[in-house]
C-alpha positions as CSV (number, residue, x, y, z in Angstrom):
1,M,11.9,-15.7,17.2
2,R,8.7,-14.6,19.0
3,I,7.4,-11.6,17.1
4,L,4.6,-9.2,18.0
5,F,3.0,-8.0,14.8
6,I,1.1,-4.7,15.2
7,A,-1.0,-3.2,12.3
8,P,-4.0,-1.0,12.0
9,R,-7.2,-3.0,11.7
10,A,-8.7,-3.3,8.2
11,M,-10.9,-0.5,7.2
12,G,-13.9,-0.4,4.9
13,T,-14.5,-4.2,4.7
14,T,-18.1,-5.4,5.2
15,N,-16.7,-8.6,6.8
16,P,-16.9,-8.1,10.6
17,N,-14.4,-11.0,11.1
18,R,-11.7,-9.5,9.0
19,Q,-9.1,-7.8,11.2
20,L,-6.1,-7.2,8.9
21,T,-5.7,-6.1,5.3
22,T,-4.5,-8.6,2.7
23,F,-0.9,-7.3,2.7
24,H,-0.8,-7.4,6.5
25,E,-2.0,-11.0,6.4
26,T,0.6,-11.8,3.8
27,D,3.4,-10.5,6.1
28,V,2.0,-12.6,9.0
29,R,2.0,-15.7,6.8
30,I,5.6,-15.0,5.6
31,L,6.9,-14.5,9.1
32,R,5.3,-17.8,10.2
33,E,6.7,-19.6,7.1
34,L,10.1,-18.4,8.1
35,G,9.7,-20.2,11.4
36,H,8.8,-17.4,13.7
37,V,6.0,-17.5,16.4
38,V,3.8,-14.5,15.6
39,T,1.3,-12.9,17.9
40,V,-1.0,-10.5,16.0
41,L,-2.3,-7.3,17.5
42,P,-4.8,-5.5,15.2
43,W,-4.8,-1.9,16.3
44,H,-8.4,-0.6,16.8
45,G,-9.7,1.4,19.6
46,H,-7.2,1.5,22.5
47,P,-5.8,-2.0,23.2
48,Y,-3.1,-0.7,25.5
49,G,-3.5,-3.5,28.1
50,R,-3.2,-6.2,25.5
51,L,-0.1,-4.5,24.0
52,V,1.6,-4.4,27.4
53,R,0.7,-8.0,28.2
54,S,1.7,-9.3,24.7
55,I,5.1,-7.5,24.5
56,V,6.4,-9.2,27.6
57,R,6.8,-12.5,25.9
58,Q,8.3,-11.2,22.6
59,D,11.8,-11.1,21.1
60,L,11.0,-8.5,18.4
61,V,8.2,-6.1,17.5
62,F,7.2,-5.8,13.8
63,C,4.9,-2.9,13.1
64,W,3.1,-1.5,10.1
65,T,2.9,2.4,9.6
66,I,3.5,5.2,12.1
67,G,0.8,6.2,14.6
68,D,0.0,5.8,18.2
69,H,0.4,2.1,18.0
70,S,4.0,2.3,16.7
71,A,5.0,5.0,19.1
72,L,3.7,2.9,22.1
73,G,5.2,-0.2,20.6
74,L,8.6,1.4,20.2
75,T,8.6,2.8,23.7
76,L,7.8,-0.6,25.2
77,A,10.3,-2.4,23.0
78,K,13.0,0.0,24.1
79,A,12.0,-0.6,27.8
80,R,12.4,-4.3,27.2
81,H,15.6,-4.0,25.1
82,I,14.1,-5.8,22.1
83,P,14.3,-4.7,18.4
84,F,11.5,-2.6,16.9
85,L,10.9,-2.8,13.1
86,C,8.5,-0.5,11.3
87,V,7.1,-0.8,7.7
88,I,6.6,2.5,6.0
89,G,3.7,2.2,3.6
90,G,2.7,5.7,2.4
91,Y,1.4,8.5,4.7
92,E,4.1,8.5,7.4
93,F,6.2,11.3,5.9
94,A,3.6,12.8,3.5
95,N,2.6,16.5,3.9
96,L,-0.6,17.5,2.1
97,P,-2.3,19.8,4.6
98,E,-4.8,21.0,2.1
99,L,-6.2,17.5,2.1
100,E,-5.5,16.8,5.8
101,Y,-3.3,13.9,4.6
102,G,0.1,12.8,5.9
103,N,1.6,12.7,9.3
104,L,3.7,15.8,8.6
105,A,0.5,17.8,8.0
106,T,-0.2,18.0,11.7
107,T,2.0,18.7,14.8
108,R,1.0,15.5,16.5
109,G,1.7,13.4,13.4
110,Y,5.1,15.1,12.9
111,I,6.1,14.3,16.4
112,L,5.0,10.6,16.0
113,S,6.9,10.2,12.7
114,S,10.0,12.0,14.1
115,F,10.0,9.7,17.2
116,V,9.6,6.4,15.3
117,Y,12.0,7.6,12.5
118,S,14.8,8.3,15.0
119,G,14.2,5.4,17.3
120,A,13.2,2.3,15.3
121,D,15.9,-0.3,14.9
122,A,14.9,-0.7,11.2
123,L,12.6,1.0,8.8
124,L,11.3,-1.0,5.8
125,Y,10.0,1.2,3.0
126,V,7.7,-0.2,0.3
127,D,9.0,2.4,-2.2
128,P,12.2,4.4,-2.4
129,S,10.3,7.6,-2.7
130,L,9.1,7.3,0.9
131,M,12.6,7.1,2.1
132,H,13.4,10.3,0.2
133,E,10.4,12.0,1.9
134,A,11.7,10.9,5.3
135,H,15.2,12.2,4.6
136,A,13.8,15.5,3.4
137,A,11.9,15.9,6.6
138,F,14.3,14.6,9.2
139,G,17.7,14.2,7.5
140,Q,19.7,11.0,7.4
141,R,19.3,8.6,10.2
142,T,22.2,8.0,12.6
143,L,24.1,4.7,12.4
144,F,22.9,1.8,14.5
145,E,25.0,-1.1,15.7
146,T,23.3,-4.5,15.1
147,E,24.2,-6.5,18.2
148,S,24.3,-9.9,16.4
149,S,26.7,-8.8,13.7
150,G,28.4,-5.8,15.2
151,E,27.8,-3.9,11.9
152,F,26.9,-0.3,11.7
153,N,24.3,1.0,9.3
154,T,21.1,3.1,9.2
155,N,18.9,0.0,8.9
156,E,16.8,1.7,6.3
157,V,15.8,-0.9,3.7
158,Y,13.7,-0.9,0.5
159,V,11.4,-3.9,0.8
160,P,8.5,-3.7,-1.6
161,T,5.3,-5.6,-1.0
162,G,4.9,-8.9,-2.8
163,Y,2.0,-10.3,-4.7
164,D,0.4,-13.8,-5.2
165,T,0.9,-14.0,-9.0
166,E,-1.1,-17.2,-9.3
167,Y,-4.2,-15.8,-7.6
168,W,-3.9,-12.4,-9.3
169,S,-4.0,-13.6,-12.9
170,S,-6.1,-13.4,-16.0
171,D,-8.6,-16.2,-16.8
172,G,-8.4,-15.8,-20.5
173,R,-11.8,-14.3,-21.1
174,D,-12.4,-11.5,-23.6
175,R,-12.0,-8.0,-22.2
176,E,-15.0,-5.8,-21.8
177,D,-15.0,-2.0,-22.3
178,L,-14.4,-1.3,-18.6
179,V,-12.1,1.1,-16.8
180,V,-11.6,0.5,-13.1
181,T,-10.2,2.1,-10.0
182,V,-10.2,0.9,-6.4
183,C,-10.2,3.2,-3.4
184,H,-11.0,3.6,0.3
185,A,-12.3,7.1,0.2
186,P,-15.1,7.7,2.7
187,G,-14.5,11.4,2.9
188,W,-14.0,14.1,0.2
189,N,-10.4,14.8,1.0
190,R,-9.5,11.1,0.5
191,Y,-11.7,11.0,-2.6
192,I,-9.6,13.8,-4.1
193,L,-6.3,12.4,-2.8
194,K,-7.0,9.1,-4.6
195,G,-7.9,10.9,-7.8
196,V,-11.4,9.5,-7.9
197,D,-12.8,12.9,-8.9
198,R,-10.5,13.0,-11.9
199,F,-11.5,9.4,-12.7
200,V,-15.2,10.3,-12.7
201,N,-14.6,13.3,-14.9
202,M,-12.8,11.2,-17.4
203,A,-15.9,9.0,-17.9
204,E,-17.7,11.8,-19.7
205,F,-15.2,11.7,-22.5
206,F,-15.5,7.9,-23.0
207,P,-19.2,7.3,-23.2
208,D,-18.8,3.9,-24.7
209,Y,-16.9,2.6,-21.7
210,E,-18.1,1.8,-18.2
211,F,-16.1,3.3,-15.4
212,H,-16.2,1.2,-12.2
213,I,-15.2,2.4,-8.7
214,A,-14.8,-0.3,-6.2
215,G,-14.6,0.8,-2.6
216,E,-16.1,3.3,-0.2
217,V,-16.8,6.8,-1.4
218,P,-18.6,9.8,0.1
219,P,-22.4,9.2,0.0
220,D,-23.0,12.2,-2.2
221,A,-20.3,11.4,-4.7
222,M,-22.8,9.6,-6.9
223,C,-24.8,12.8,-7.5
224,G,-24.1,14.3,-10.9
225,A,-21.8,11.5,-12.0
226,P,-21.9,10.5,-15.7
227,R,-24.3,7.7,-16.4
228,N,-21.5,5.3,-17.4
229,V,-19.9,5.5,-13.9
230,S,-20.7,2.6,-11.5
231,F,-20.1,2.9,-7.8
232,D,-19.7,-0.8,-6.8
233,G,-19.1,-0.2,-3.1
234,W,-16.8,-2.5,-1.1
235,L,-16.1,-5.8,-2.9
236,E,-14.5,-8.8,-1.4
237,R,-11.3,-10.2,-2.8
238,D,-12.7,-12.6,-5.4
239,A,-15.1,-10.0,-6.7
240,V,-12.3,-7.5,-7.1
241,R,-10.3,-10.1,-9.1
242,D,-13.3,-10.8,-11.3
243,L,-13.6,-7.0,-12.1
244,Y,-9.9,-6.8,-12.9
245,R,-10.2,-9.8,-15.2
246,R,-13.1,-8.2,-17.1
247,A,-11.5,-4.7,-17.5
248,K,-9.2,-3.3,-20.1
249,V,-7.8,-0.4,-18.1
250,Y,-6.9,0.2,-14.4
251,C,-6.4,3.9,-13.3
252,Q,-4.4,5.0,-10.3
253,L,-4.7,8.8,-10.4
254,S,-3.6,9.5,-6.8
255,M,-1.8,12.6,-5.5
256,H,0.2,10.4,-3.1
257,E,0.8,6.7,-2.7
258,G,3.2,4.1,-1.4
259,L,3.4,1.1,-3.7
260,P,-0.3,0.7,-4.7
261,N,-1.4,-2.8,-4.1
262,A,-4.6,-2.5,-6.1
263,L,-2.6,-1.2,-9.1
264,C,-0.2,-4.1,-9.0
265,E,-3.0,-6.7,-8.6
266,A,-4.9,-5.2,-11.5
267,I,-1.9,-5.4,-13.7
268,L,-1.3,-9.0,-12.8
269,C,-4.9,-9.7,-13.9
270,G,-4.3,-8.2,-17.3
271,C,-5.3,-4.5,-17.0
272,V,-3.2,-2.0,-18.7
273,P,-2.3,0.7,-16.2
274,V,-2.7,4.5,-16.3
275,G,-1.3,6.4,-13.4
276,T,0.1,9.7,-12.1
277,P,3.8,10.2,-11.7
278,V,3.9,10.1,-7.9
279,N,5.7,7.8,-5.4
280,G,5.3,4.1,-6.2
281,I,2.9,4.4,-9.2
282,P,5.7,4.8,-11.8
283,T,7.7,2.1,-9.9
284,A,4.9,-0.3,-10.7
285,I,4.0,0.9,-14.2
286,G,7.5,1.6,-15.6
287,D,7.3,1.5,-19.4
288,A,4.4,-1.0,-19.5
289,G,1.6,1.5,-19.2
290,C,0.8,5.2,-19.4
291,I,1.9,7.9,-16.8
292,A,0.5,11.4,-16.9
293,D,-0.7,14.1,-14.5
294,D,-2.9,16.4,-16.6
295,F,-6.2,16.0,-18.4
296,P,-4.8,15.6,-22.0
297,G,-2.2,13.1,-20.8
298,I,-4.6,11.0,-18.7
299,S,-7.3,11.0,-21.4
300,A,-4.8,9.9,-24.0
301,G,-3.4,7.3,-21.7
302,I,-6.8,5.8,-21.1
303,G,-7.5,5.8,-24.8
304,I,-4.2,4.1,-25.6
305,A,-4.5,1.6,-22.8
306,A,-8.0,0.6,-23.9
307,L,-6.7,-0.2,-27.3
308,S,-3.7,-2.1,-26.1
309,S,-2.9,-5.6,-27.4
310,S,-2.6,-8.7,-25.3
311,A,1.2,-8.4,-25.7
312,M,1.1,-5.1,-23.8
313,R,-1.0,-6.7,-21.0
314,E,1.5,-9.6,-20.8
315,R,4.4,-7.1,-20.7
316,A,2.8,-5.2,-17.8
317,R,2.1,-8.4,-15.9
318,N,5.6,-9.7,-16.4
319,R,7.0,-6.5,-14.9
320,I,5.1,-7.1,-11.6
321,V,5.9,-10.8,-11.7
322,S,9.6,-10.1,-12.0
323,L,9.8,-7.1,-9.6
324,F,7.4,-7.9,-6.8
325,P,6.9,-11.6,-6.3
326,L,6.1,-12.9,-2.8
327,S,9.5,-14.7,-2.9
328,R,11.3,-11.4,-3.0
329,R,9.5,-10.0,0.1
330,R,10.1,-13.3,1.9
331,D,13.8,-13.3,1.1
332,E,14.3,-9.7,2.1
333,L,12.3,-10.0,5.3
334,R,14.4,-13.0,6.2
335,A,17.6,-11.0,5.6
336,V,16.4,-8.1,7.7
337,L,15.3,-10.4,10.6
338,E,18.6,-12.3,10.5
339,R,20.3,-9.1,11.6
340,F,18.4,-9.2,14.9
341,A,18.4,-13.0,15.5
């Protein structure tokens, strides 16, 4: 099939030539490996003309997340009578107005999510919790008939992201006394949403450990932070992997997530995870790390994780390897696309 792939342009990177995030690039590669001809449209600014020109030659639209790009893509797909698939990655049905986060926190976002939710030919959720949020907001989707098979279903599918388990791996070096988190949090609302404020506060109680934050943060976030906190800024992929390979602990203390890519990649590199009990965080951690949502629990979790044996690191890694390999995403994307062939 000829597929138009639409996704928001990568944010935060210092590489001006990078247009998609790693997980978007992975999906493009998978679709091409499956034999499809893929046209990529990174959504940045207002590329309306390119969207109209591109969609004329396509058999299917594959879109990441819900926003202007997906609403327009869905409208044009319906006009051309071609299927429209949308990946739900996190914020689409979230509602945290106090942090100005989630489509449901604004009237405009609510309308966009409702439109795509009701009209998409298939919705692909990276974590089951996101499907539950959608149902809570809009109820169950109506049944769709898939033309190629004649079957009726809601076409809502749990398809988690997959990870390159060879690239994201330990290199066998001794672990340093490092605790790590990764974020894209240029504003304070995002900083709090991602739990970076709590991460920084924890550092004061572990003075013998270095706490590293990789990614963009508010410029004044560094003021008053404990001396053992390092703000590393945006790191490219190899540098992030090196940080994971050195660290003992990875923290994901977010208030809302999809299936956190950084968490899964850090676990694959040998970090023992500590996370909050929201959305896909416990899906990734399971019983191979520490899950808590208050200060005593998170503090104890970091302490336990820091002292964990190599067996615990291997156990955590094996969980990601078994649950979220690239082969699983490839197989499940193939199965979804075959419904519309």
